[in-house]
N, C-alpha and C positions, 0 to 999 in steps of 0.2 A: 639926398633921400635914400638913394640906393645904398650909400655907405652906412647909413643908420640901420637899415634893415639887415644888412649883413652882420653888423655888430650885434644886433639883437639875437639873431639866430646862433651866433657864436656863443653868446652868453647862455642861451637855453641849452645848447649842446654841452657846454661845460658843466652846467648845473646837473644835467642828466648823468654825465660821467661821474661827477662827484657823488651824486646820490647812489649810483650803481656801485661805486667803490665802497661807500659807507655800508650799503646793504650787504655787499660781499663780505666785508670785514665782520659785520655783525653775525651773518649767517654761518660763515666758515671759520672765523677766528674766535670770535667771542662764544658762539654756539658750536662746541666741539662734538663731532659724531664718533660714536663707538659701536662696535658690532658684538652682539651676544650670540654664542652658539650653544644650543641646548641638545643634550643627548636624548634620543628616543630609547626607552628602556633603561636598564640599570647601568651605572658607571662601571660596575664590576660584574662580569658575566662568567659563568662556569660552563665549559663545553665538554661533554662526555666524549672520551676518545672513541673515534669511529663515526661520530656524527659530523654533519656539515655545518659550517658556521653560516648563519643567516643574518645579514647585516641589518640592524634596526634603523640606522641613519641618524641625521641630526636636523635641527631647524635653526634658522638664522633670523636675527632681528636687529635693525639699526636704530639707535636712539640718539637724540640731541641733548646737550647739557642744558639748553635754555628753551629750545623749540623742538617739537617732535619727541617730547619725552615719552609718549606712549609707544613709540617705535613704529617702524614700518619695514616692509621687505622691498628693497630696491629691485628694480627690474634687471639690472645688469650684474647681479650676484653670480659668482662662479664658485663651485664647491670642488674640493679635492680631499682624498684620504690616503694616508700612508700606513702600512701595517707590516709587522715582522711575523705575523701569525703563521705557524706551521701546524695544520690540523692533525697530522698523524704523529705528533711528537708531544709528549707531556711537557708542560712548562707554563711560564707566565709571559704573556705577550701584550703589546700595546698597539692600539689603532689611533692614529692622530688625524683629526679632521680639521681642515682649513677652509675659509671662505673669504672672498674679496669682491669689493665693489669700488666705485670711484670715491665713495664717501668714507668707507672704513673697511677693516679686515679683522678676522678673528680666528682663534684656534681652540680646540678642546680635545681631550684624550679619553680613551676607554681602555680598561684593563680586561684581558681575557685569560682565564686559567683553563688549560686543557688538562682534564683529570681522568683517572681510571678508577671507577668504583665497582666494576663488575668482578665478582669472584671467579676463580678458575672453575672448570668443570672436570670432575673425576669420573671416568667411565670404567666400569669393572667388566671384565670378560666373564661370561657366565661359566659356572662350574658344570662339569658332567658328573651327576651324583653317583653313577656306577663306578667311577674311578676313585670314590672316597670310601674309606673304611675307618672305623673308630680306632682300630689298633695300628694304624699307619700314620706317619706325619702328614700334615696337610701340604699339598703342592699347589703353589700359587697359580691360578688360572690366567692371571694377567690383568693389567690396569694401565690407564693412560690419563695424564693430566694436561689439559689444554687451557691456555689463557688468551683472552682476546687481544692483549697487548704484548705479553711476553712470548706467546706461542706455546710450543711444547715445553712443559716444565715437569715432565714425568720424573726426571732425575732429582727433583727437589722434594718428591713425596716422602713423607715419613710414615712408615708402615709398622704397625704394632699388632702382633698376633697373640691371642689368648686361646685357651682350649676350645672355645666354641665360636669365637668372633675375631675378625680381622678388621682393624680400623686404619684408614688412610687419611692423612692430613697434609695440606700444602698451603703455602702463602705466596702470592705473586709479588712482583717488585713494588707494587703500590700498597702492599700490606693487606690485601684482601684475602681472607682465609676461606678454605673449603675443606669439607670432610665427607667421607663416605664410609659405610660399614658393610661388611659381608658376613652373614651368618654361615658358618661352615656346614653345609648340608650333608653330613656324613650319611652314607648309604646304610640304612637300617633294615635288615632283613629279619629282625627278631620281632615276632608278634607279641601283643600284650598277654599277660597271664591272668586268668580268672580263677579265683579261689572260692569254692562253695562252702559256706558254713553248713555243717551237717553232712557234708559229703555228697557224692554223686548219686548215691542210693539212699533214699530217705523214706522212712516208714512213718505213716500217721494212721490214725484209726478212724473208722467210719463214724460219721455223725458230726464231726467238728470241722468247720471250714478250714481250708488250707491257709496257713500263715507262713509267708516266705521266711525261711531261716536266715537269709542274708547272704551276701556275696561281696567280693571286692575285686578290683581289676587294677593291675599295676603294669606299667610299660617302662622298659629300660631307658627310653628317651623322654617320653611325655609325662612320666610319673603316674599319679593317681587318676585313673579313668573310670572309677566306680560310677560316677554320675552319668557317664555316657553309655553304660551297658543297657542294651535293649533286651527285655525279657518277654518271651512269648510262650503261650501254652496255658491250659486250664486244668484244674484238678476237680473232678466230680466227687466231692467228699461224701455224697450220699450213695455211691455205688462202689463196690469192690473193684479193684483193678490197678494197673500201673499206668501212670500218666507222665508224659515227657514235658519238662519245662526247659526251654532253650534260652541260653544267655549268649549274646553276641556283642562284640565291641571291636572297634578299629582304632589304630593309632594314626597320628598325623601323616605317616608315610603310606597309609593304606593297607598296612598289615592287619589282617582280621583274625580274630580268635572266636570260635564258637564251641560251646560246651553244653552238654545236656545233663540235667538231673532227672533221674527216674524216681518219681514219687509213687510209692505203693500205698494205696488205701486198703488197710487190712482190718480184719475183725478181731476184737478181743475174744479170747476163748473164755466162755463163761466158767466160773469156778464150780468145782464139784459141790453138791449140796451135802451138808453134814447135819444129820438130825441129832438133836441133843438126847442124851440118855435120860430115861425116866420121863416124868410128866413135866412139861414146860409150857409157859405162857409168854408170848411176845405181845406186850401191850404197845400199841402204836397210836399216835395222836396226830391228826391232820389239821391244817389251816391255821396253826398258831405261829408263834406264841401269842398269848393274850394276857389280860390282867389276871386271869385265873391260873396261869401256868406256874408262877412262883409257889402258890399254895399246893399245887399238884406235886411239885418237886419235893416239898417238905413231906408230904404223905408218902411218896415213894421212898424217901430216906428212912422214914419211920419203920418201914417193913423191909429195909435193905433190898428193895426191888429196883430193877433196871427196866428202862423202856426206850422207845424210839419215837422221835418227833420228826414228822415230815412237814417242813415249815414253808411259810410264805416268805420269800426273800426280802421283802420290803418291811417286814415287821421288826419288833424291838430287838436291837442288836445285843443289848445287855442281857436280856433273858436268854438269847441264843448262847451267849458265852457261859451263862450259869448252867444251862443244860449240859454243855460239854464238860464244864468243871466238875459237875457231880457224877460224871461217869456214864452218862446216857449217850445213845447214838443219835445222830442228827442226819437228816437226808433232805433231798430236794422234792418239793411238791409243785410250786409254781411261783412266778413273780406276780402275776395278776389274778390268777384263778378265773379268768374270763374265758369261758369255753369257746366262744366264737372266735376269739383272738388266738388262743393257744392252739386250737385244732383247725386253724384255717388251712394249713398245708404242712408238709414235713419241715420246711424251713422255719416257719413260724413256731412250730413246737420246739425245735432244737434251739432257736434263739431264746425262748423262754427257759429251757432247761439249763443252758450254759449260763444264762444270767443268774439263775437261782443258785447254781453251784458256786459261782463267783461271789455272790452276796454272802453265802455261808462261809466261804473261805476268808473273805475280807473281815467278817465279823468275829470269827472264832479261830481262824488259823487251821481249820480242818478242811481238807479237800475230800469231800464225801462223794462216793459213787453209789450211794443208796438213793433210791427214788421211788416215788409212787405217782402214777398218772392221776391227774384230777378226774374224779369219777371212777378211777380204777381202769384196768385194761379192758374190762368188759363194757365200758360205757357205750351208749348208743348215740350220744350227743354228736360225736364226730361224723356220724352218717350225714348230718345236715350240711356239713361243710366240705368233706373230702371222703369219697367212697373208698373203702379199703385202707384208710389211714392207720387204724390200730394194728392191722395185720403187718403193715410195713414198720411202724414205730416199735412194736414189741421186739422185733428182730434187730432193728437199727440201734436202739439204745443199748442193747447187750453187746452188739458189735462195737459200739463206741466205748465200752468199758463199764457201763452202768449195770446194776441189777435192780430190776423193778419188783416191787412187792405188792401183791394184792392182800387178801385176807380170807380166812375161813370161819371167822366169828364176827358177826356184825352186831353192834350195840343198839342200833336203831335210833341213835341220837341225831341223825341228819334228816329228820322228817317224820319218822314213825312215832316218836314219843318225845315229850319234854319232861317226863316224870323220872326223877332220880332213881326211885325204887325199880321202875320198869327197866331202865337202862342196866342197872346192876343185875336184875333177873335175867335179861336177855344174854348178857355176857356169861353169867354163871351157868346157865343152861347150855350155852354153846360150847364152853370149854369142857364140859363133861362128856361130850360126844366123841372126843379124840384125845390122844395123849399129848399132842403138840398143837397148840392153838396160836393163831395170829389174829389178834383182836383189833378191830377198827373203831376208834373213838375220835372225838373232836374236842380239843382243849379250849376251843372258843366258846363252849357252852358250859355255863356254871353247873347245870343239872347233871351233865356228864362227868365233870370233874368231881362233883360231890359223890358220885357213885363209885369212884375208884377205891376208896378205903374199904367198902363192903366187899368188892372184888378181891382186894389184897388179903383181907381176913379169911375169906373162903379158900383162896388158893393156898395160903400159908398153912391153914389148918388141915388141908387135904393133900399135902405133900407136893404141891406144884412149886416150881422155881420160875421166877419172873426174870427174863433175860432181855438184853438189848440185841437188836439185829446186827449181823455183820454180813460180808459178801457171800459167805458160805451157808448162811441160814436158809432154811426152807422158805420159798417165796410164795407158795400157794397161788400160782398163776391161774387166772380165770379162763374159761372158754371165751373166745372173742366173738363179738357181735358186729364187727365192722372190719 
């Protein structure tokens, strides 16, 4: 019995051994284990010269060919790494990683490229401007080129000098270029030059606003500085005197130029009055031209008579040209003939006067200095807007170069009558009272224009000449009321 039990246990033990051997053969011979190493990070890394290498590491996984295909990490794994990396030397290096366990082992490699991509730095020694003059060759103040890998490469700098600029260029051993420029700051003690159009002494005439004649500024180094010129000072064009206008400019070196123009506001000398010989009549017509003016011109031509027209500047340009073409005089009366506006103050009056003169010039090509105040110099309307205005204006317009004309014969056509025969009678009666007459009519009224032929007939039959006004004609100024 005991023998049988021993034999049974022996058979069981043998069976276990056989099964264990079969299991071992299946697990370790039929099912072969391999180890996979995976790099953390890229397989090829670039390391900038001067930086420290930071190891990313690897991971390991053991897989079976039949069993454990998903893989596992054995507990007894051991890692090792070998590298020829030299961080402070450019080149290509290899890091080899290995791992080992009882089941399998593996290897993997990583490439590391140590590079230099930083350009050199060129440092320029500052110039001392006081040592530099344009008539002497430039003396190099100094420079240095330093590279993070090559070190001092000043001797490799290529220097190119032009009249106003020095360029410096260098390339390090890795092919990284660097450039620098130096503008040669020549010491410039020469200030800009200001040229005044019209000169440093400039004359203008009372009554017309000052208009800057112009100027220019040039610098030997900076060129045209006209736009940078500062102009200061004012001209009181309504009062006689000498007024300074100052022009100031500086160049980029701080050299300043200042020049002063003396503007004299002067008065025109009034022309001497020349009375015509014998009996003379100056027919004058205000407020036109109008639709009746062409017929008036024909009547004047019929009697070979000349007249003067004090016009409203905004009226018919073609008729203005015809007045001049036929040999008559033309003068300024107003642009608006709005008393409140024209006589608001001296500035308002002169604005109106200059505008009227310009309109006449634009329309006829005649720059006329003949004028008549709206309402005449004796008008009282101006009292309502500006006390003493006419006392000022009568002197100011003459100082500005104008001659103003009043009249000594009034036709009555501006309110006293609208009858043609009465207008003619008023004029004929008036001209018989003195040898030289200056007659006021208005060619905007048909009844006044219709009276002209009667006046011309009377004058011609009685030895009068009909003349156009000029600057020396008698002006018959009125006594002033303001």
